[in-house]
BAKEPA-835152 format. One record per residue (C-alpha): residue number from 1; x, y, z; residue in three letters. Coordinates in pm, 1 decimal. Layout:
     k          x          y          z     r
   NUM          X          Y          Z   ALA
...
***
This chain:
     k          x          y          z     r
     1     3600.6     4632.2    -3548.6   UNK
     2     3955.8     4598.1    -3667.8   UNK
     3     3842.8     4615.3    -4029.2   UNK
     4     3653.9     4937.8    -3971.1   UNK
     5     3949.5     5096.2    -3792.7   UNK
     6     4194.3     4985.5    -4056.7   UNK
     7     3976.9     5123.3    -4336.4   UNK
     8     3995.1     5469.6    -4176.8   UNK
     9     4378.1     5462.6    -4176.6   UNK
    10     4443.6     5356.1    -4537.7   UNK
    11     4657.6     5669.9    -4614.6   UNK
    12     4899.4     5591.1    -4335.2   UNK
    13     4943.9     5220.5    -4421.3   UNK
    14     4882.0     5235.5    -4803.2   UNK
    15     4824.5     4917.5    -5003.2   UNK
    16     5006.5     4703.4    -4752.5   UNK
    17     4737.8     4770.0    -4491.3   UNK
    18     4461.0     4712.9    -4742.0   UNK
    19     4611.6     4382.3    -4853.7   UNK
    20     4650.2     4275.3    -4491.7   UNK
    21     4284.5     4362.1    -4435.3   UNK
    22     4172.0     4169.6    -4741.4   UNK
    23     4384.5     3877.1    -4630.4   UNK
    24     4229.3     3874.4    -4285.4   UNK
    25     3880.8     3906.9    -4438.0   UNK
    26     3952.0     3613.5    -4666.2   UNK
    27     4069.5     3401.8    -4375.5   UNK
    28     3757.8     3484.0    -4174.1   UNK
    29     3530.3     3424.3    -4474.9   UNK
    30     3697.5     3090.1    -4544.6   UNK
    31     3660.0     2993.4    -4179.4   UNK
    32     3292.1     3083.5    -4189.3   UNK
    33     3242.3     2882.4    -4507.0   UNK
    34     3419.1     2582.4    -4357.2   UNK
    35     3214.5     2614.2    -4038.5   UNK
    36     2894.2     2643.2    -4240.7   UNK
    37     2978.4     2337.6    -4443.2   UNK
    38     3071.6     2152.2    -4127.1   UNK
    39     2741.9     2245.2    -3966.2   UNK
    40     2546.2     2140.5    -4272.4   UNK
    41     2726.8     1806.4    -4283.9   UNK
    42     2672.6     1758.2    -3913.4   UNK
    43     2300.3     1828.2    -3947.3   UNK
    44     2270.8     1582.8    -4232.4   UNK
    45     2456.1     1312.0    -4041.8   UNK
    46     2253.9     1361.6    -3720.5   UNK
    47     1922.6     1357.7    -3909.0   UNK
    48     2001.4     1038.8    -4094.5   UNK
    49     2008.6      808.6    -3787.5   UNK
    50     1676.5      955.3    -3663.2   UNK
    51     1512.8      875.1    -3994.5   UNK
    52     1673.2      532.3    -3999.5   UNK
    53     1559.0      456.6    -3644.8   UNK
    54     1202.6      564.7    -3726.5   UNK
    55     1206.8      342.2    -4032.6   UNK
    56     1337.2       51.2    -3829.4   UNK
    57     1075.7      111.7    -3559.0   UNK
    58      798.4      126.1    -3817.9   UNK
    59      914.9     -194.6    -3979.6   UNK
    60      944.9     -355.7    -3635.2   UNK
    61      589.0     -260.1    -3543.7   UNK
    62      459.3     -388.1    -3876.5   UNK
    63      653.5     -710.0    -3830.9   UNK
    64      522.0     -751.6    -3474.6   UNK
    65      162.0     -692.9    -3582.0   UNK
    66      199.3     -932.9    -3871.9   UNK
    67      350.5    -1191.7    -3640.0   UNK
    68       69.2    -1156.1    -3387.6   UNK
    69     -188.1    -1183.5    -3665.0   UNK
    70      -17.9    -1493.5    -3801.0   UNK
    71      -12.1    -1651.1    -3453.6   UNK
    72     -380.3    -1574.6    -3397.4   UNK
    73     -466.8    -1720.5    -3737.7   UNK
    74     -263.5    -2033.6    -3668.0   UNK
    75     -425.2    -2072.9    -3324.9   UNK
    76     -773.1    -2043.9    -3474.5   UNK
    77     -689.4    -2295.8    -3746.4   UNK
    78     -563.4    -2536.3    -3479.9   UNK
    79     -882.4    -2477.9    -3281.5   UNK
    80    -1099.5    -2552.3    -3587.2   UNK
    81     -900.1    -2866.8    -3657.9   UNK
    82     -930.5    -2979.7    -3293.9   UNK
    83    -1307.3    -2921.6    -3297.8   UNK
    84    -1340.4    -3143.0    -3605.4   UNK
    85    -1111.3    -3404.9    -3457.9   UNK
    86    -1320.2    -3428.0    -3139.3   UNK
    87    -1652.1    -3435.8    -3321.2   UNK
    88    -1781.8    -3089.9    -3230.6   UNK
    89    -2042.9    -2956.1    -3471.1   UNK
    90    -1912.0    -2599.7    -3430.6   UNK
    91    -1579.9    -2456.4    -3320.7   UNK
    92    -1607.7    -2317.3    -2963.9   UNK
    93    -1617.8    -1940.0    -2943.1   UNK
    94    -1319.4    -1758.2    -2795.1   UNK
    95    -1377.8    -1589.5    -2459.5   UNK
    96    -1291.3    -1218.8    -2433.0   UNK
    97     -988.7    -1103.9    -2236.2   UNK
    98    -1021.5    -1124.2    -1858.8   UNK
    99    -1180.0     -808.9    -1714.9   UNK
   100     -933.2     -558.7    -1568.4   UNK
   101    -1179.1     -483.4    -1290.0   UNK
   102    -1335.4     -787.0    -1124.7   UNK
   103    -1714.9     -789.0    -1084.9   UNK
   104    -1847.2     -729.6     -735.3   UNK
   105    -1975.8    -1061.9     -605.1   UNK
   106    -2261.8    -1083.2     -355.5   UNK
   107    -2472.1    -1365.8     -214.5   UNK
   108    -2767.8    -1455.8     -431.0   UNK
   109    -3106.8    -1358.0     -289.6   UNK
   110    -3259.8    -1653.1     -110.4   UNK
   111    -2920.5    -1813.4      -46.7   UNK
   112    -2832.9    -1607.3      262.8   UNK
   113    -2765.1    -1737.0      612.3   UNK
   114    -2822.4    -1547.0      935.8   UNK
   115    -2545.4    -1295.8     1011.7   UNK
   116    -2376.8    -1390.2      687.8   UNK
   117    -2254.6    -1048.4      573.4   UNK
   118    -1894.2    -1122.8      667.8   UNK
   119    -1902.1    -1482.7      545.1   UNK
   120    -1803.6    -1611.3      196.5   UNK
   121    -2063.1    -1516.0      -64.1   UNK
   122    -2276.7    -1788.7     -221.5   UNK
   123    -2365.9    -1728.8     -586.8   UNK
   124    -2479.9    -1909.3     -899.7   UNK
   125    -2398.0    -1643.6    -1161.0   UNK
   126    -2112.8    -1396.2    -1194.4   UNK
   127    -2236.6    -1042.2    -1269.0   UNK
   128    -2100.3     -961.6    -1616.1   UNK
   129    -2223.1     -834.4    -1951.0   UNK
   130    -1976.6    -1060.4    -2133.0   UNK
   131    -2153.0    -1341.2    -2313.5   UNK
   132    -1960.2    -1607.6    -2124.1   UNK
   133    -2040.4    -1903.4    -1900.1   UNK
   134    -1815.5    -2097.1    -1662.9   UNK
   135    -1767.5    -2473.5    -1661.2   UNK
   136    -1708.3    -2642.1    -1324.1   UNK
   137    -1657.3    -3014.9    -1261.8   UNK
   138    -1711.0    -3188.6     -925.8   UNK
   139    -1601.8    -3492.5     -726.7   UNK
   140    -1326.6    -3677.5     -918.6   UNK
   141    -1450.9    -4035.6     -963.9   UNK
   142    -1392.5    -4069.6    -1340.0   UNK
   143    -1033.9    -4023.5    -1459.2   UNK
   144    -1056.8    -4041.2    -1836.9   UNK
   145     -726.8    -3958.9    -2014.5   UNK
   146     -919.4    -3873.2    -2330.5   UNK
   147    -1101.2    -3599.2    -2141.3   UNK
   148     -772.8    -3432.8    -2043.3   UNK
   149     -647.1    -3454.1    -2399.3   UNK
   150     -972.1    -3317.4    -2542.0   UNK
   151     -985.0    -3016.4    -2309.2   UNK
   152     -617.8    -2939.9    -2365.5   UNK
   153     -646.1    -2950.1    -2744.3   UNK
   154     -970.9    -2752.0    -2752.9   UNK
   155     -835.4    -2506.3    -2491.7   UNK
   156    -1163.3    -2506.8    -2298.7   UNK
   157    -1114.0    -2364.5    -1947.0   UNK
   158    -1278.9    -2528.0    -1647.0   UNK
   159    -1254.0    -2534.7    -1268.6   UNK
   160    -1242.2    -2854.6    -1061.0   UNK
   161    -1393.3    -2909.6     -713.8   UNK
   162    -1238.8    -3224.2     -568.7   UNK
   163    -1334.1    -3466.5     -290.6   UNK
   164    -1027.9    -3648.3     -163.1   UNK
   165    -1188.3    -3988.7     -110.2   UNK
   166    -1246.7    -4005.9     -488.6   UNK
   167     -919.7    -3843.9     -594.6   UNK
   168     -657.2    -4005.1     -373.6   UNK
   169     -621.7    -4320.1     -583.8   UNK
   170     -482.2    -4118.3     -875.8   UNK
   171     -335.9    -3782.3     -774.6   UNK
   172     -114.4    -3772.7    -1089.8   UNK
   173     -426.5    -3745.8    -1308.3   UNK
   174     -525.1    -3423.2    -1136.7   UNK
   175     -166.2    -3299.0    -1131.2   UNK
   176     -170.0    -3327.6    -1510.2   UNK
   177     -491.7    -3129.2    -1509.1   UNK
   178     -335.7    -2865.1    -1286.2   UNK
   179      -28.5    -2843.9    -1512.0   UNK
   180     -264.6    -2756.0    -1800.1   UNK
   181     -388.7    -2451.3    -1604.5   UNK
   182     -691.2    -2591.9    -1420.3   UNK
   183     -750.2    -2464.6    -1066.3   UNK
   184     -818.7    -2739.9     -812.8   UNK
   185    -1067.8    -2636.8     -545.1   UNK
   186    -1234.1    -2776.5     -232.6   UNK
   187    -1532.3    -3015.2     -232.1   UNK
   188    -1455.3    -3164.5      114.9   UNK
   189    -1265.9    -3476.0      213.1   UNK
   190    -1554.1    -3724.4      204.3   UNK
   191    -1850.7    -3555.1       29.2   UNK
   192    -2079.3    -3563.2      331.6   UNK
   193    -2408.2    -3374.9      377.5   UNK
   194    -2275.6    -3068.0      557.7   UNK
   195    -2586.7    -2939.9      742.8   UNK
   196    -2606.0    -3279.5      916.0   UNK
   197    -2263.3    -3231.5     1073.6   UNK
   198    -2152.6    -3026.7     1372.8   UNK
   199    -1939.1    -2717.3     1323.2   UNK
   200    -1623.2    -2907.2     1419.9   UNK
   201    -1705.2    -3193.5     1183.8   UNK
   202    -1768.9    -2951.6      898.8   UNK
   203    -1445.2    -2772.4      969.9   UNK
   204    -1258.3    -3103.1      963.5   UNK
   205    -1408.2    -3185.5      622.6   UNK
   206    -1325.1    -2845.2      474.9   UNK
   207     -991.8    -2765.6      640.5   UNK
   208     -877.6    -3124.2      596.3   UNK
   209     -930.2    -3095.5      221.2   UNK
   210     -758.1    -2756.7      219.7   UNK
   211     -453.5    -2916.3      382.7   UNK
   212     -461.9    -3214.1      145.6   UNK
   213     -479.8    -3005.7     -169.9   UNK
   214     -198.7    -2781.9      -46.9   UNK
   215       18.4    -3080.2       46.2   UNK
   216      -40.3    -3278.3     -274.4   UNK
   217      -82.8    -3000.9     -532.7   UNK
   218      108.6    -2714.8     -371.0   UNK
   219     -163.1    -2451.1     -358.8   UNK
   220     -432.0    -2382.1     -100.3   UNK
   221     -777.4    -2327.8     -258.3   UNK
   222     -984.6    -2013.9     -210.6   UNK
   223    -1308.4    -2157.0     -358.8   UNK
   224    -1534.0    -2414.7     -193.1   UNK
   225    -1844.7    -2594.6     -312.2   UNK
   226    -2045.8    -2786.7      -50.7   UNK
   227    -2157.6    -3137.5     -152.8   UNK
   228    -2503.9    -3137.6     -312.0   UNK
   229    -2501.1    -2757.0     -282.5   UNK
   230    -2625.7    -2784.9       77.7   UNK
   231    -2486.1    -2568.0      356.8   UNK
   232    -2579.2    -2372.1      669.4   UNK
   233    -2425.5    -2092.8      871.5   UNK
   234    -2172.5    -2328.9     1030.6   UNK
   235    -2060.8    -2441.6      684.2   UNK
   236    -1976.0    -2088.2      579.1   UNK
   237    -1813.3    -2006.3      914.2   UNK
   238    -1597.8    -2315.7      891.9   UNK
   239    -1510.8    -2241.2      529.2   UNK
   240    -1401.7    -1888.0      616.8   UNK
   241    -1185.0    -2014.6      903.2   UNK
   242    -1011.4    -2247.3      654.3   UNK
   243     -924.8    -1964.1      413.7   UNK
   244    -1218.5    -1990.0      171.4   UNK
   245    -1311.5    -1662.5       -1.5   UNK
   246    -1618.2    -1758.7     -209.1   UNK
   247    -1874.6    -2037.4     -256.8   UNK
   248    -1974.2    -2074.5     -624.4   UNK
   249    -2278.1    -2296.9     -676.6   UNK
   250    -2437.0    -2331.1    -1022.7   UNK
   251    -2720.0    -2212.8    -1243.3   UNK
   252    -2719.8    -2504.3    -1488.8   UNK
   253    -2614.4    -2868.8    -1472.8   UNK
   254    -2473.2    -3063.3    -1766.2   UNK
   255    -2518.3    -3432.0    -1841.6   UNK
   256    -2414.4    -3643.7    -2134.3   UNK
   257    -2749.4    -3595.0    -2310.3   UNK
   258    -2917.4    -3288.7    -2154.8   UNK
   259    -2885.8    -2965.3    -1961.1   UNK
   260    -3088.7    -2886.9    -1648.5   UNK
   261    -3149.7    -2524.7    -1551.6   UNK
   262    -3220.3    -2351.3    -1220.3   UNK
   263    -3407.7    -2054.4    -1371.2   UNK
   264    -3769.3    -2058.7    -1483.3   UNK
   265    -3678.8    -1974.9    -1846.2   UNK
   266    -3459.5    -2286.9    -1875.3   UNK
   267    -3183.5    -2098.3    -2050.9   UNK
   268    -2828.8    -1972.9    -2012.9   UNK
   269    -2746.3    -1617.3    -1906.5   UNK
   270    -2422.7    -1414.8    -1911.3   UNK
   271    -2201.7    -1524.6    -1623.9   UNK
   272    -2388.9    -1848.9    -1546.0   UNK
   273    -2193.0    -2122.8    -1371.6   UNK
   274    -2241.4    -2471.3    -1518.7   UNK
   275    -2198.1    -2779.3    -1300.3   UNK
   276    -2103.3    -3123.6    -1422.7   UNK
   277    -1916.9    -3422.2    -1273.8   UNK
   278    -1619.5    -3647.6    -1332.1   UNK
   279    -1834.9    -3941.7    -1442.9   UNK
   280    -1833.2    -4188.4    -1728.5   UNK
   281    -2017.7    -4485.3    -1872.6   UNK
   282    -2071.6    -4642.7    -1529.6   UNK
   283    -2305.1    -4353.0    -1446.2   UNK
   284    -2396.8    -4201.6    -1782.9   UNK
   285    -2488.2    -4329.7    -2125.4   UNK
   286    -2162.8    -4194.2    -2253.7   UNK
   287    -1815.4    -4070.3    -2166.7   UNK
   288    -1683.6    -3737.5    -2040.3   UNK
   289    -1588.0    -3636.3    -2396.6   UNK
   290    -1949.3    -3712.8    -2494.2   UNK
   291    -2065.9    -3481.4    -2216.3   UNK
   292    -1831.5    -3205.2    -2332.6   UNK
   293    -1957.2    -3240.3    -2691.0   UNK
   294    -2314.5    -3189.8    -2568.6   UNK
   295    -2222.4    -2897.4    -2342.5   UNK
   296    -2024.0    -2718.6    -2611.9   UNK
   297    -2298.8    -2764.6    -2869.4   UNK
   298    -2549.3    -2607.3    -2630.2   UNK
   299    -2318.7    -2323.9    -2526.7   UNK
   300    -2195.3    -2242.1    -2877.9   UNK
   301    -2541.4    -2262.1    -3037.1   UNK
   302    -2658.8    -2001.5    -2786.9   UNK
   303    -2367.8    -1771.9    -2875.7   UNK
   304    -2168.1    -1816.4    -2555.3   UNK
   305    -1799.4    -1877.7    -2491.7   UNK
   306    -1661.4    -2068.7    -2194.7   UNK
   307    -1438.7    -1842.6    -1983.2   UNK
   308    -1212.2    -1911.3    -1686.4   UNK
   309    -1404.6    -1860.5    -1361.4   UNK
   310    -1100.2    -1739.2    -1165.5   UNK
   311    -1050.0    -1453.5    -1414.2   UNK
   312    -1376.9    -1301.2    -1294.2   UNK
   313    -1334.9    -1352.0     -916.8   UNK
***
């Protein structure tokens, strides 16, 4: 505005006014140029860190993915080496990740008790489409250190159901098992035939083992397996009163030289629970590692992986 006004009054102020105007215009123009250059420099400087950070992030992601891939490769190589070391014909298959949503468990048809809707469900197979089976081991008589080492090195998950009268002479053995990630569950204090006992006697067997496992191993079980797979309504009522949530039985049983099946087709199915026992050469024609070799050959040949039972319950 001043420049326009001054231009209209050139005759009054002569060259002096015009020079002053040009001087002011030059100052303003210089200021604008400096500001423009400053803005351009500022834009360049602010953009550079963004680009740098993106580059760093990209390299970090690539590095993380490469690291994860290298770890997975190393783990598989270790697994293959362990399989060879323990005499397995094939390397055990890896189980898929645990399901985000747990399957809905219900009592198997034919395994119900009267008024059992609110009692712990009894089942032999977990409903899943994953090609997995679950290994469970009962009692606790045999305490073979080689078995612990084998399962740890092969990273085969399993669930234990313990009877205290067989376990109490060597709690540290089962503590080592627990430290490796195995869940220790209830198989009663003395492995008695439950339907032959009164309600109070059954409750003493189940709750007594709950208390023992909590005292010795620090965690109260939620799973219970009745000895011989035999139970009645009182068994399930007593189990519920002791804090039991579910009663997994089995659909196949493993021995050192064979597999027995519950189903007519004599085969494994997705989600089947496999039973075996802590037994050795006193009871079998072989050791617990021999039994595991036979189980894993059967399971792997049929295209199954062994998964952790608790991940599906």
